[in-house]
C-alpha angles and dihedrals in degrees: 000000000000125000135192114214123185115181108197115212122241114234112267095015098117096101090052091045090053091048090054099044096111093044090051093049093046089052091049091047087067088061099041094119091049099046116106094177138347141172149116124290122213136200120251092281088066092228109068112084114237098176148296130279122212121175109187142170111228135161099253147343092275091058090048092052090049090050093050100041101037091055108121096236091052092047091051095049101254091131127064094199145347129231105204119175139157108258137191119219102223093178094056092216141090128243088259087066094053106125092218093064131224103295134076137085092238098086122116143186113217120189122189114191117203123237114263091257107017116200114243090258093052095072107087121232106263092257139105119281118267120233093031123106102241090211086069092059117094096177131353135173150119124282107231141184117263091267091045091235098113127056110224100172143297135276125202136179112194149150115251137155094243142352094267091056091044090055091057089073085083126055099239096208090067095060136071088209139002126200127196124195134172107249137188136194111272135211136080116332 
Protein backbone atom coordinates (compact mmCIF):
# COMPACT_ATOMS: atom_id res chain seq x y z
CA UNK A 1 0.00 0.00 0.00
CA UNK A 2 1.15 3.52 -0.74
CA UNK A 3 0.74 6.48 1.58
CA UNK A 4 1.15 10.24 1.22
CA UNK A 5 2.43 11.96 4.34
CA UNK A 6 2.75 15.73 4.65
CA UNK A 7 4.16 16.96 7.96
CA UNK A 8 3.34 20.69 8.25
CA UNK A 9 5.90 22.74 10.18
CA UNK A 10 4.99 24.58 13.35
CA UNK A 11 5.87 28.30 13.29
CA UNK A 12 9.28 28.96 14.79
CA UNK A 13 10.41 25.32 14.69
CA UNK A 14 13.32 25.76 12.26
CA UNK A 15 16.07 25.74 14.95
CA UNK A 16 14.71 22.48 16.36
CA UNK A 17 14.40 21.02 12.85
CA UNK A 18 18.05 21.87 12.14
CA UNK A 19 19.12 20.31 15.44
CA UNK A 20 17.36 17.07 14.46
CA UNK A 21 18.54 16.85 10.84
CA UNK A 22 20.78 13.81 11.34
CA UNK A 23 18.14 12.01 13.43
CA UNK A 24 15.54 12.68 10.73
CA UNK A 25 17.79 11.43 7.94
CA UNK A 26 18.82 8.34 9.92
CA UNK A 27 15.15 7.56 10.50
CA UNK A 28 14.37 7.98 6.79
CA UNK A 29 17.38 5.82 5.86
CA UNK A 30 15.52 2.90 7.45
CA UNK A 31 12.75 3.40 4.85
CA UNK A 32 14.92 4.06 1.82
CA UNK A 33 13.62 1.05 -0.12
CA UNK A 34 10.00 2.03 0.59
CA UNK A 35 10.22 5.74 -0.24
CA UNK A 36 8.65 6.82 -3.52
CA UNK A 37 9.37 10.51 -2.99
CA UNK A 38 10.47 12.80 -0.18
CA UNK A 39 11.55 16.34 0.42
CA UNK A 40 10.91 19.69 2.04
CA UNK A 41 8.15 22.07 0.97
CA UNK A 42 8.55 25.85 1.17
CA UNK A 43 6.25 28.85 1.26
CA UNK A 44 5.99 31.17 -1.74
CA UNK A 45 9.26 32.92 -0.85
CA UNK A 46 11.07 29.65 -1.57
CA UNK A 47 13.04 29.87 1.69
CA UNK A 48 10.63 29.43 4.60
CA UNK A 49 9.97 25.77 5.37
CA UNK A 50 6.31 24.83 5.23
CA UNK A 51 6.69 21.10 5.85
CA UNK A 52 8.02 17.78 4.62
CA UNK A 53 6.57 15.34 2.08
CA UNK A 54 7.09 11.59 2.33
CA UNK A 55 5.41 9.19 -0.08
CA UNK A 56 6.03 5.65 1.05
CA UNK A 57 4.97 2.08 0.36
CA UNK A 58 4.12 0.23 3.59
CA UNK A 59 2.13 -2.90 4.44
CA UNK A 60 -0.91 -1.24 6.04
CA UNK A 61 -2.36 1.92 7.62
CA UNK A 62 -0.96 1.02 11.06
CA UNK A 63 2.58 0.89 9.63
CA UNK A 64 1.97 4.24 7.90
CA UNK A 65 0.81 5.83 11.15
CA UNK A 66 3.89 4.49 12.94
CA UNK A 67 6.10 5.88 10.14
CA UNK A 68 4.48 9.32 10.33
CA UNK A 69 4.16 9.72 14.08
CA UNK A 70 7.40 8.04 15.24
CA UNK A 71 9.46 10.34 12.99
CA UNK A 72 11.93 12.31 15.19
CA UNK A 73 10.80 15.78 14.08
CA UNK A 74 7.20 14.90 14.84
CA UNK A 75 8.12 13.45 18.24
CA UNK A 76 10.07 16.63 19.12
CA UNK A 77 7.27 19.02 18.11
CA UNK A 78 8.65 20.42 14.84
CA UNK A 79 5.35 19.74 13.07
CA UNK A 80 1.97 21.31 13.84
CA UNK A 81 -0.01 18.59 12.08
CA UNK A 82 0.22 15.64 9.73
CA UNK A 83 -1.80 14.89 6.61
CA UNK A 84 -1.60 11.11 6.18
CA UNK A 85 -3.64 9.47 3.42
CA UNK A 86 -3.64 6.32 1.33
CA UNK A 87 -2.27 7.22 -2.07
CA UNK A 88 -2.01 5.55 -5.45
CA UNK A 89 1.16 6.04 -7.49
CA UNK A 90 -0.22 6.63 -10.97
CA UNK A 91 3.25 7.13 -12.45
CA UNK A 92 4.56 3.78 -11.23
CA UNK A 93 8.00 5.24 -10.54
CA UNK A 94 9.97 6.89 -7.77
CA UNK A 95 11.41 10.40 -7.71
CA UNK A 96 14.78 8.86 -8.55
CA UNK A 97 13.30 7.89 -11.93
CA UNK A 98 12.15 11.44 -12.73
CA UNK A 99 13.69 12.33 -16.12
CA UNK A 100 14.31 15.94 -15.02
CA UNK A 101 16.75 14.93 -12.29
CA UNK A 102 17.13 16.12 -8.69
CA UNK A 103 18.14 19.74 -9.10
CA UNK A 104 16.26 22.88 -9.99
CA UNK A 105 14.21 25.49 -8.20
CA UNK A 106 11.20 24.83 -10.39
CA UNK A 107 9.71 21.93 -8.42
CA UNK A 108 6.30 22.15 -6.70
CA UNK A 109 3.96 20.28 -4.41
CA UNK A 110 0.30 20.77 -5.33
CA UNK A 111 -2.43 19.49 -3.02
CA UNK A 112 -6.08 19.47 -4.02
CA UNK A 113 -8.46 18.76 -1.17
CA UNK A 114 -11.87 17.37 -2.07
CA UNK A 115 -15.13 19.06 -1.08
CA UNK A 116 -16.72 17.62 2.09
CA UNK A 117 -19.26 15.74 0.05
CA UNK A 118 -17.99 15.60 -3.50
CA UNK A 119 -20.60 14.90 -6.14
CA UNK A 120 -20.04 11.65 -7.99
CA UNK A 121 -18.64 13.56 -10.97
CA UNK A 122 -16.12 15.50 -8.83
CA UNK A 123 -13.85 12.54 -8.18
CA UNK A 124 -11.42 12.35 -11.06
CA UNK A 125 -10.95 9.14 -12.94
CA UNK A 126 -7.89 7.52 -11.46
CA UNK A 127 -5.74 8.53 -14.38
CA UNK A 128 -3.06 11.07 -15.18
CA UNK A 129 -4.08 14.66 -15.94
CA UNK A 130 -4.65 15.61 -19.54
CA UNK A 131 -2.87 18.60 -21.04
CA UNK A 132 0.18 18.12 -18.79
CA UNK A 133 3.49 16.76 -20.06
CA UNK A 134 3.86 13.60 -17.98
CA UNK A 135 7.65 13.97 -18.08
CA UNK A 136 7.15 17.03 -15.86
CA UNK A 137 5.43 14.93 -13.17
CA UNK A 138 7.60 13.63 -10.35
CA UNK A 139 4.75 11.98 -8.40
CA UNK A 140 1.00 12.07 -8.96
CA UNK A 141 -1.96 10.31 -7.40
CA UNK A 142 -5.22 10.46 -5.50
CA UNK A 143 -5.45 10.95 -1.74
CA UNK A 144 -7.74 8.22 -0.40
CA UNK A 145 -9.37 7.05 2.82
CA UNK A 146 -7.61 4.26 4.77
CA UNK A 147 -9.67 1.60 2.99
CA UNK A 148 -9.12 3.36 -0.38
CA UNK A 149 -12.87 3.57 -0.97
CA UNK A 150 -13.24 7.36 -0.74
CA UNK A 151 -11.43 9.98 -2.80
CA UNK A 152 -10.24 12.82 -0.53
CA UNK A 153 -8.13 14.81 -2.97
CA UNK A 154 -5.03 14.65 -5.15
CA UNK A 155 -1.32 15.20 -4.55
CA UNK A 156 1.23 16.06 -7.22
CA UNK A 157 4.94 16.78 -7.28
CA UNK A 158 6.02 18.34 -10.54
CA UNK A 159 8.35 20.63 -12.42
CA UNK A 160 6.77 23.88 -13.62
CA UNK A 161 7.96 27.39 -14.51
CA UNK A 162 5.97 29.04 -11.69
CA UNK A 163 3.32 28.31 -9.02
CA UNK A 164 0.40 29.34 -11.24
CA UNK A 165 1.45 26.85 -13.92
CA UNK A 166 2.04 24.16 -11.29
CA UNK A 167 -1.51 24.60 -9.99
CA UNK A 168 -2.93 23.82 -13.45
CA UNK A 169 -2.01 20.16 -12.92
CA UNK A 170 -5.31 19.95 -11.00
CA UNK A 171 -8.72 20.93 -12.33
CA UNK A 172 -9.60 23.62 -9.74
CA UNK A 173 -13.38 23.16 -9.99
CA UNK A 174 -13.03 19.67 -8.48
CA UNK A 175 -11.46 20.85 -5.23
CA UNK A 176 -12.63 22.73 -2.15
CA UNK A 177 -9.09 24.02 -1.74
CA UNK A 178 -5.76 23.79 -3.52
CA UNK A 179 -2.36 24.49 -2.02
CA UNK A 180 0.89 25.08 -3.91
CA UNK A 181 4.35 24.95 -2.33
CA UNK A 182 7.84 25.07 -3.68
CA UNK A 183 9.37 21.64 -3.18
CA UNK A 184 12.77 20.05 -3.56
CA UNK A 185 14.11 16.54 -3.66
CA UNK A 186 14.93 15.32 -0.17
CA UNK A 187 17.45 12.97 1.29
CA UNK A 188 21.08 13.15 2.21
CA UNK A 189 23.18 15.60 0.22
